[in-house]
C-alpha positions, 0 to 999 in steps of 0.5 A, spaced: 657 427 352 649 425 351 644 423 356 644 416 353 651 416 354 651 418 361 645 413 363 650 407 360 655 409 365 657 405 371 659 409 377 665 407 381 664 412 386 662 418 388 661 424 394 656 429 395 657 436 399 650 436 400 649 430 404 656 429 406 656 422 404 661 417 400 659 412 395 663 406 393 659 401 388 659 394 391 661 391 384 668 394 386 668 391 393 674 387 391 678 392 390 684 393 395 683 397 401 688 402 399 685 403 393 678 404 396 681 409 401 685 413 396 678 414 392 674 416 398 679 421 400 680 424 393 672 424 392 671 427 399 676 432 399 674 434 392 667 436 394 669 439 401 674 444 397 669 445 391 662 443 393 657 439 389 657 432 387 663 428 384 662 421 381 667 417 377 664 413 372 666 408 366 663 409 359 661 403 355 668 403 353 671 402 360 674 409 360 674 413 367 671 420 367 669 425 372 662 427 372 661 433 376 654 436 378 651 441 382 644 444 385 641 449 380 642 455 386 648 453 389 652 459 389 658 456 393 660 451 388 666 453 385 665 452 377 672 454 375 676 451 381 672 444 379 675 444 372 682 446 375 682 441 381 679 435 376 685 437 371 690 436 377 687 430 380 688 427 373 695 429 373 696 427 380 692 420 380 694 418 373 697 412 375 691 410 379 686 412 374 689 408 368 690 402 373 682 402 374 681 403 367 685 396 366 681 393 372 674 395 369 676 393 362 679 386 364 674 384 369 667 387 367 668 388 359 672 381 359 677 385 354 684 382 353 689 387 356 695 384 355 696 388 349 695 394 353 700 392 359 705 392 354 704 399 351 
């Protein structure tokens, strides 16, 4: 993904192992509490286990993706574990992630998602 694509991304939420903080974009404050809690647990556990900074972001088409960064000299960051953990999260949380994509496409991109719901 190019830098211009990343700058167009909309951050849903994120967590930092460095600052030990969690962030939820206020544009998504209307999400149900249970979803917000699940996102927080997922992000915080990831950074506690793997390290670095994890953000969930939407691209310009409304696709949700995991963005992971780490500080240059962070030797405790588990790069291989990161790839495996993200694959696990994408599998385990597939329904949640797909629902969040539909939510974003309907609410923020004003797409007609009725066709997507039928699939």
